[in-house]
C-alpha positions as CSV (number, residue, x, y, z in Angstrom):
1,M,-28.4,26.9,-49.7
2,T,-27.2,24.9,-52.7
3,R,-25.9,26.4,-55.9
4,R,-29.1,25.2,-57.7
5,E,-31.3,26.9,-55.1
6,R,-29.3,30.2,-55.5
7,A,-29.7,30.0,-59.2
8,Q,-33.4,29.4,-58.8
9,R,-33.8,32.5,-56.5
10,E,-31.9,34.6,-59.0
11,K,-34.2,33.5,-61.8
12,E,-37.2,34.3,-59.7
13,A,-35.9,37.8,-58.9
14,T,-35.0,38.4,-62.5
15,A,-38.5,37.3,-63.7
16,S,-40.0,39.7,-61.1
17,D,-37.8,42.5,-62.2
18,Q,-38.7,41.8,-65.8
19,E,-42.4,41.8,-65.0
20,K,-42.0,45.2,-63.4
21,R,-40.1,46.5,-66.5
22,V,-43.0,45.3,-68.7
23,A,-45.5,47.1,-66.6
24,A,-43.5,50.3,-66.6
25,L,-43.1,50.2,-70.4
26,E,-46.8,49.6,-70.9
27,E,-47.5,52.6,-68.7
28,K,-45.1,54.7,-70.7
29,L,-46.8,53.7,-73.9
30,A,-50.2,54.7,-72.5
31,Q,-48.7,58.1,-71.5
32,L,-47.2,58.6,-75.0
33,E,-50.6,57.8,-76.6
34,Q,-52.2,60.5,-74.4
35,E,-49.5,63.0,-75.3
36,I,-49.9,62.2,-79.0
37,A,-53.6,62.9,-78.8
38,A,-53.1,66.0,-76.8
39,N,-50.6,67.4,-79.3
40,A,-52.4,66.3,-82.4
41,S,-52.1,69.8,-84.0
42,D,-48.4,70.0,-83.5
43,Y,-46.8,68.0,-86.3
44,T,-43.2,68.3,-84.9
45,K,-44.2,67.2,-81.4
46,V,-46.3,64.3,-82.7
47,T,-43.4,63.1,-84.8
48,E,-41.1,63.2,-81.8
49,L,-43.7,61.4,-79.7
50,M,-44.3,58.7,-82.3
51,A,-40.6,58.0,-82.5
52,A,-40.5,57.6,-78.7
53,Q,-43.6,55.4,-79.0
54,E,-41.9,53.2,-81.6
55,K,-38.7,52.9,-79.5
56,T,-40.7,52.1,-76.4
57,Q,-42.8,49.5,-78.2
58,G,-39.6,47.8,-79.3
59,E,-38.3,47.8,-75.7
60,L,-41.6,46.3,-74.6
61,D,-41.5,43.6,-77.2
62,A,-38.0,42.6,-76.1
63,A,-38.9,42.7,-72.4
64,M,-42.0,40.6,-73.0
65,E,-39.9,38.0,-74.9
66,R,-37.4,37.9,-72.0
67,W,-40.2,37.6,-69.4
68,M,-41.9,34.8,-71.3
69,Y,-38.6,32.9,-71.5
70,L,-37.9,33.3,-67.8
71,Q,-41.5,32.2,-67.0
72,E,-41.0,29.1,-69.1
73,R,-37.7,28.3,-67.5
74,Y,-39.2,28.8,-64.0
75,E,-42.1,26.4,-64.9
76,Q,-39.6,23.8,-66.2
77,I,-37.6,24.0,-63.0
78,Q,-40.7,23.7,-60.9
79,A,-41.9,20.7,-62.9
80,A,-38.5,19.1,-62.5
81,K,-38.6,19.7,-58.7
82,E,-42.1,18.1,-58.5
83,G,-40.9,15.1,-60.5
84,K,-38.1,14.5,-58.0
85,A,-40.2,15.1,-54.9
């Protein structure tokens, strides 16, 4: 396996890992929304949950950006491979 092929496989694994992270963060946000609704009468709890929701949303935004970057790089590499083939 060439160095380039190894790098490609690592990028594919990283993109897959990032995709899983995005899904997990989306699930966490959905859970937080449910908890906020369930605790609507508890101001302190809702405040804590909303802080967690804001933090999770920031993490999701960063993960999405990273995933999109990795996808774009993957597509560029694939296009370059097809051009050489």
